[in-house]
N, C-alpha and C positions, 0 to 999 in steps of 0.2 A: 523679501518675497523670499528670497533662497534660504533665510533662516529660519521662516513660517514653516517653509516645506519639511525643512531638518527636524525640526520639535514635532511636527505631526508626524511625520514618518516615524520616528523613537518613539511615539507617545502611542502610535494603531500598533507597532511591531510589541512591545512590551504587553501591551493589553492585549492582543492575541495570544501570548505565551501565559499570559495570569489568568484568562478563560479557560484553555487549554489546560492548566493544571487544576483549577479547581474543578472541573469537570472530573478529572481523573480520580482526583481526593476523592468527590462524592462517591463515584461508582464503587472505590474500593473500602469508604466508610460504611456505605450501607451494605455491603457485600459481609465486611465483620460485626453490623449489629445481627444481623441476619444469624450468623454462624451463632455467635454469644447467645443467641436467643433473650434477649432483651423483651420481647414483645410476648412472652408467654410465660406461664407459671410452670412450666414443665420441664421435666428437666432432660428431657430428649433436645439433642442438638442438630439442627439441620444444616447439612454440608452444603454450598452453594459453591460453584466457580464463580472464580473472578474473570468474567470476560472483558477484556481493554475494549469496548467498543471505538472503531477508528472515529477520530475526532471530526466535529463537522465543516462544512465547507465555509462557514462565516467564519472561522480561525484562520484558516489556509487564505481566505480572501483577503482579511485583514492584514495580515502577514503580507502579500504581495503588496497591495495596496500601499503601506508604509515603507517598504524597500523600495518602491517607484517612487514615492514622495522623498524618500529620505536621497535617493541616487538625483533626483532631480533639483535638490535643495544645491548641489555644489557645483559649482559653474562650469561647464565644459571649455575645451578648445577652442571653440567656435566663436566664444566671447571675449578671447585674448586676442584680436584683432587690432586694437589701438595700441600693444606693443611693438607690433613691427613699423 
């Protein structure tokens, strides 16, 4: 079970970082497409401001749960009573 907690924790942490990265890429890419004027046949460029919106709570929650599972996967000192 400890090995499974470690694997699941790492997977959740990496997935949360991946989701956050995809979100930031999509915001910047959509702003770049609007600035390039790809949707219009006019020569006018609309200048937009790229606002880095804060990442959703799901990403932080996934990272926190992944960290807790990763820490829970390592046996603590309370399990070393058999060595005494």
